[in-house]
N, C-alpha and C positions, 0 to 999 in steps of 0.2 A: 571684579578683581582686575588689577592692572598688570599688564604683561609687557616685558621688554624682550625684543628678539635676542636670541643668543649672541649673534655677532653684530658688530657695527657694520652697516651696509655701505656700499659705494653710493656716492651722491647722485641722485636723479638729476637729469638735465633740467627738467621743469617740475619742481616739487609742488604737490597739491596737498593743502592742509585742510582736513575735515574739521567740522565744528567740535567733534568729540576727540580730537587728537592733540598731542603735543609732539613736536619734533625737536630732537636734540642733535646738535652738530658739534663734532670735536675737530680741532685743528691745531697744528703746531705754530708756535710763535718764533722759534729759532730758524728763520728762513734765510736762504742765500741773499747776499747783497743785491743781486740783480732783481730778485723777486720783491724785496723790500722797496726798491726804486719803482717798480711797476705799481705796487699798491699805494705808494706815496702819491702817485699821480691821480688817484681816485679821491683823495681827501680834500676837504675845503680848506681855505686859508686859516680859519679858526682852529681846525684840527691840527694843521701843520704847526701853528704857533704853540699849541698845547704840547706837541711832541718835542719841539725844540726847548721848551721850558724844563723838560726832564733832563737833568744834567748827566745822569748815568746813561751812556750810549745804549746799553742793553735794554733799559726800560723804554727809551725813546723808540728803538726798533720794535719792541714788543707792542707798544701803543700803535705804531703804524700798522703792524701785522694784524692786530686785533680789529682795528677800525676798518682796514682794508677788506679783510675777510668778512666782517659784518656786512659791509656794503655789498660785496659780491653775492653773499647768500640771500640777503633781502632782495636784491635786484632780480634774482631768479624767481622769487615769489611774485614780485610786483611786475615783472617783465618790462623793466626800464633800465637804462644805463646806470651802472653803479655810481658814477660820479654825480648823477642828478638827484640822488636821494638826499632828503633834508630831514633833520631832526629838530625836535623841540625838547625842552627839559623840564621835568617836574621839580618841585621845590627841593627835593632831596638830591637833585642832580642826575637822577636816572633818565637816560635818553628814551625817546619814543618817536615814532614816525610823525612828522609834521602833518597837519591837517590837509595840506595840499595833495597828499597821496590818497586821501579818502579811502583808507584801508582799515579793516578791523583787526589787522595783525598786531599782536603784542610780542615783545621780545625781552630777553634779559641775557646779558653777557657776563661771564666770569672768567678770570684767568689767574694762573699761579704757575710759577716756574716756567717751564717751556710749553705748557699746554693751555688751551682755552676751550670753553664749552659755551654754546649759544642755545638757549631755549626759545622756541617760537610757538605761540598759541594764538587763539582767537581773542576776542575782547575780554574774556574772563581773566586773562592775565597768567603769568608764569614767573617763577623765581628760581634761579639756579645758583649754585656755588660749587667751587672745587678748590681743593687745597693740596699742595704737594706736602707729603709727610716729612717734616724736618726732624731728624733723629737727635738734634741738639736743642730743640725748643724746650724751654722751661714751662710746659703746658699747665702744670698744677697752679702756677701763679695766675695765668690767664683764666683758668677755670674758676678760681676763687673770685676773680673780678667780674666775670661776665655770666657765669652759670647760675641758675636758680639753685636753691638748696636741694631740691629733688634731683636735678641733673648732677650736681656735685656728688651727692650720695651715690647715684648710679655709677659714676665714674670711679668712685672710691672702692667699689666692689670688684673692680677689674685689677689685673696684675700684669706686669711685664709689658710685652709688646701689645697685648690686647688693650691695656690701659691707654697707651699712646694713640692707638688707632681709634679707641672709643672716644677719646677727646675730639679727634677730627670728625668723627661721625656726628657727634652732638653739635660741634661748631658749624659744620657745613649745613646740617639740618636747620639750625636756628637761622643762619644767614639766608638760606634759600627761602624759608618761610617769610622772614622779615622783608626780604627784597620783593617777594610776591605782593606784599602789602604796601610797598612803597617806602619801606624803612630799611635800616641796616644797623650794624652795631654802633654807628655814630648817632643813632636816634636816642630818644629819652630812655632812661633806665627802666621805666615801667613797660616799655615796648620791648626792651632787650631781654629781660629776665622772664621768659615764658615758662610755665610749669611743664614738667615732663621731659624725658630724654629725647622724644621725637615730637617736637611741637607741631601742632596743626590747629587751625581755628575752625569754627563752624563752616561747613561747606567746602573745606580744603583737605587735600591729601598731601603726604610727603613720602618720598622714597629715596633710597640711595642707589647709585648705579656704578658699575665698574667703568673706569675711564682709561687708565694706564697703570702700569706697575708703579707703586709709590705715590699714588694719588687717591683721593677720596672725593666723590661727587654726590650732589643731592639736588633734587628738583621738587618744588612745591607747585601744586596746580589745583584747579577746581575739581570737585568731586564729580562734575559732569563729564570729565575726561575719562574715556574708556580704553584708549590706546596710546602708547608712546613709541614712536619710531626713532631710531638712532642712525645718524649718517656721518661718514667721514668726509672731510674736505681737506685732503692732503695734496 
C-alpha cells in the first residue's frame, strides 16, 4: 500500500531519495519581481529565449519561476550549483538530466494557474500532472474528444460539482500516466484513449493527491515504489 503523509512537509536542506521512494515538491509561480529576477539568473540562454517568446508576461514569469525552482530543487539532490545543471530532451520534448550529471534521477514537472508540482524518482520514472479547476470550462466537450468510452461513461454517472471534479481527476490521471511513459495528450490517439477511469499499465500505479484548494493533482509511478514524500518549496 502507498501512503502519503498527512501534511506537506518543510523542504529538507539536503534531500535523499531512496530507490523505493517518489518525492513530490509543490511551489508557487506567482512570485515577487525580485525573486523572479533571481531565478532568471539561473537559466540558460536557451531558457531565457523561450521565456521571452511567451508574449503573455504572466506566462513568461511562470516559466522562469518553474524552471528556476526546478533547477534549485535538482541542485539540492545533485549538490551542484543550480545554474550548472544541463538538460537534454526526449522526442516528446520532455526534459531530463543530461548525461554529464551521471545521475539516475528522473523528474517530471507540471504547472497550472499559480501552482506547480515536481515529481522526482529514480530511473524507473515518474509522471505528474495538476490542473486548476476552471468553473467555466466546457469539460463535456473535452471529455468527448479525449476520454475513452469507459471513462466518458464513468463521468456521465456523476452530477453537479462531482462531475466537474471527476473530469479533472480522470484528466490528470491520464496525463500523469502518459507523461510517465514519455507521452502526453499530444501523442497518438491510441496512446491517449486508455481504458478505465484510473489508467495504469503493467507494473505501474497511479494515485491522486491534495495540492491546494481548487486544484487536482495526480502522480504515476512504478509499482516498486513503496513511499511517497511531499515537500513545500515556498
